[in-house]
N, C-alpha and C positions, 0 to 999 in steps of 0.2 A: 172608331177604328184606330188601332194602335199605329203609331208612326213607324215607318220602316227603319230598321237598324242600319247604321253605317257599317259596311262590310270591309274587312281589313285583310290584306295578304301580307304576311311577314316573310321577308327574304333575307336570309342570313345563313352562312355556312356552318355556324356553331349551333349544334343541337341544344346546348344549354341556354344560349341566348334566345333561340326560338321559343323554348319552353318558358323562360322567364318572362318574355314579352307577352306571350299568350296568357299566362297566369295573371299578369298585372292587369289585363283587360277583362278578365273573366267575370268580374263582379259589376262591370259597367252595363246598365240596362239598355243603353242606346247604342252600344258597340258590339260587334260580333267578329271574331277572328274566323274567317271562312276557310283559311288554309295557310300553309307555310311552304317554303321552298328553300333548298340548300344552295341553289345557284341560279343564275339568270335564265338558263335554258329551261329548267323546270318551271321557273316563275313565268316565263313566256306562255307555256302551255296552260298554267293555272289561271293566268289572267283571262285567257279566252274561255276557259271552262267555268270559272267562278265569278267573273265580272265584279271584281272588288271595286270599292269606291276610293280606297286609299291604300298605298303601299308603304311599308317601312322597308328601307333598303340599306343593307350593309355595303360598305365601300370596298373592302378587301375580301374578295371571294375567288375560288378557283374557276377555271375554264373561261370566265369573262369577269372583269372587274366591274364594280358597281357603277362607276362613272361612265364607262363605255355603254353599259346596259341602259343607264338613265338617258343618255343622248339618243339612243335608238328608240327608246320608249316615247320620249317627248316628240320625236319626229313622226312616229307611226301610230301611236296609241296614247295620247297624252292623259296622264292621271296625276292626281295630287300625290306627291312623294315626300316622305320624311326620311332623311338620311340619318342612320344610326352609325356613329363613328367612334373609334377609340380616341384617346386624348393625346396621342403623340403629335408632334409638330407636323410631320408629313401628312398624317391622317386629317388633321385640322385644315391644312392647306387644300387637300383633296376635297374635303367637305365644302369648303368655300367655292371651289370650282363647280361642285355639284349644284350649288345654289345658282350660279351663273348659267348652268345648263338647264335649269328649270325646276329643281327641287323647291318645294314650298318652305321647308323648315329643316332643322337638324337638331340632334341632341346626342350626348355622350352615351356610350354603351353602359349597361348596368355595372356597378362596381366603383370603387374609389369614392369620390365626393358625390356621385350619383348612384347611391345604393338602391337595392330593391325596395327599401322602405319608402323612399320618396319618388319611386318610378311611376307608380300608378297615376297619381294626379298629373304629373308632368306629361306623360305619354298620352293619356286620355285627352287632356286639354289640347295638345298639339294635333291630335287626330281630328277632333271636332273642328278645330280651326281650318285644318287642311281640307276637310270635306267641303267647306264652303268657300274655298279660295277662288279667286278670279284667275283662272289659267289663261285667259286671254291676254293678261298683262305679263307675258313671258317673253323669252328671247326671240321667238318667231315674229313678234310685233315690233322688234327693235327699230326697223326702218321707218315705221309709221310714227314712232314716238322718240325719235332721235333728240337728245337734249340740245337745247339752244345754247351754244357757247356764249360766254360773255367776256368782254375785254376789260382789262384792268383799267379802272378810271379812279381808283381810290388814292387818297394822299399817302405819303410815306408815314404809315402809322407808327413805325418804330421811333420817329423823331418827336412824337407828341409828348408833351409834359402833363397834359390833362388825362383824365380817365379814358381808357380805350373803350370803344363800343365792343360788344361781344356777340358772337353768333352761336346759337344753341340749336341742336337737332336731337329729336327723340323719335325712336321707331321700335317696332317689334317684328312680327311675322312679315317677311318680304323686305325687311328694312335693310339688310346687308347690301342688297343690290340697289335699292333706292338711294341709300347713302352714297354708294359708289358712283351712281349716276350724277347725283347733285354735286358732290365734291369734284368729280372729274370735269364738270363744266365750269367750275369756279376758277378765276385767275389767281396767280400768285400775288403776294403783297397785301393780303387781307388782314383784318384784325383777328384776334384769337377765336378759335372754334372749339366748342366742347360738344361731345356726342355721347348720348346714352342709348345703346341698343340692347335689347334683352338678349343676352348671350351668355353661354356657360364659361367657366374659367378655362384658360389656355386658348380657347377659340378666340377670345377677345384680342389677345396679343397677335395671333396669326392674322386676324381681320385687320388690325391697325397696320401691321407690316405690309400686307397686300395693298392697302390703300396708299401707303406712302410710296410704293413703287410706281403708282400710276398717276398720282396727283401732282400738281404744280407747286406743292408746299409739303412740309413735313407732317406726317401723321404718326402718332405713337400711342401705345397704351399708357394711360395716366398712372402716375405714381404719386404716393402721398407727398405733399409739399411742392409738387410741380408748379412753376409759375406760368400763368397764361401769357403767351407772347404772340406778336404778329407772325404770320406765316407758319403757324403751328396749330394743328388740330389734335385734341386729346380725346381718346376713347375710354369710357369708363370700363374698368376691368370686370370680368365676370365675377359675380358673388360679392361685389362691393358697390355700395352707393357712392356716387361722386357728388360731393358738396363743394360749392365754390364760395370762398371767403375773401373779403377785401381787407387789405391792410394799407392804409393810405391810398396811393394811386396804383397799387399792385393787387392783382387777383391771384390766389393760390388754390390748389386742389387739396381737399381733405377727404380721405377715403374712410368709410365706416362700414361695419357689418351690423348696423342696427337692423331691427326686424324688417322683413320684406314689406313693401308698400304695393297695393294692388297685386299681391301675390308675386311681386318681382323684386329681385335684387341683382343688378342695379335697377332702380326705378327712375323713370323720366320725371315723375312728380317731385322726387327729392331734389334732383338737379335744378328743375325749373323754379321751385320755391326758394332754393338757396340763391339763385340768380336774381330773383325778384328782390330779396333782402339785400344782396350785395351790390347790385347794379341798377335796380329800378327800371327807369325807362330806357336805359342805355343798352338794350338787348334787342337783337333780331332773332326770333325763335320760330322753329317750324316743327310741327308734328307730322310724321310720315306714316306710311302703312303699318298696321298692326292690330292685333286682337285686343279687345278690352277697352278700358277707359284711362289707363295710365297716361299722365301728362295733361289731362283736361283741366283739372283743378289748378295745377301749377301754372299752366298757360293763362288761365283766366286771372290768376293773381298778378302775373306779369303785365297782362293787358290792362288791368285796372290801374296799374302804376305808370302806364304810358309806353310800355314796350311794343314793338311792332311784331305782330304774330301772324303766322301762316299755317295752313293745313292743306295737306294733299287732297286732291279731289277723288271722288269715288271711282271714276272710270279708270284711273291710272293706278289705283291701289290693288295689291294682292289681297289684302283684307281691309275693308273699310270699317274698322272698329274704333281705333284711337282717334283718327281725324273726325269721325262722326261725333264721338263723345265731346271732343273739343269744341266743335261747332255748336252742338246742343247746349254746352255750358255757357255760350255767349262770349268766349274769349278769343275769337279769331277775327282778325282784321280782313283777311283775304284768303280765299280758297283757290288753289293753283294746281294745275296739272304737273306731274312730276317733271316733264321735260322743260317746264318753264320755272321750276322752283329756284334754280340757281340765279336766274335773272331777278326774281322777286326778292331773294335774299340780298343781292347786291344793291337793289333799289333801296331797301331798308337801311343798309349800311351807309350808302351815300347820303341819305337824309340825315345821318348823324355826323357828317363832316363838320369841321370847324366852320362857323359862319352861317350854318343853316338854321340855328336856333333849336335844333333837336337834341344836341348832345349835352 
């Protein structure tokens, strides 16, 4: 018996975009576009009539904007939603708000760096992932999964003359909100943090800026040559791998557009492997929610060299792909729920204080 196809409803006020997205999915044997809608009111009726499994949702639409519709949808009829947004700064910011409201993933509208030529693979992959997403791990569950805050107990890292320990985080689908939760629970005064999240260009800058407004330390999109410093988190920019290199007692960022790894650029594996080479055991690294296996090999490499490695547990993941692969590869010291990840990271950092024998 043939497996049931994933049913998709495309919601966008542009007839051209609706047609482009429909045609991009037409050749996928396991996916079926069952309908389209030019605004949320028509979408509401088609959701009832067509029972889609996944929605693609435009943000800027007449009569009701996509963010308002998404909030109503997640309250009354939760469905996996992929936000399709333009690349303007305001649109990127709204797309990030949509992820906080319950959207599973997001991607740029066709055109510019994301042309129709590479749309098919990207969109189909995101839809397949969204169809299997854990919607229970959404904002409605926030009270039950409130992050455990941690108090600053670290030494004054900026005064150290020896090599600093480093904190590294990798994530994909569901990762923007998972990273926000982890960083939001961390205290100020920590060693440098580097982050690779699978994210398109422009969106990465908006993501870093939004984190910096809510965290107790500075967060910025990484630039080539940036120095890793205490009280600073650097986010890999979209479409660039972030490599960490060491010169004496200083770590610096090198950005590269070398080929994608695990179909991704930026790739978590690239960052993790560079950290293994540059810092060895002097790293605390975590793999959070995401589809695929990116990060598993790099985490194993770091773990083999003595780094302290963490993976998010299945029940708190939106998609338990990357953490599962990391555990299966044998490179994880500890599996932790998202609301306790910040505490676990700080434990690893504190073990690398001067005098512990771990640094």
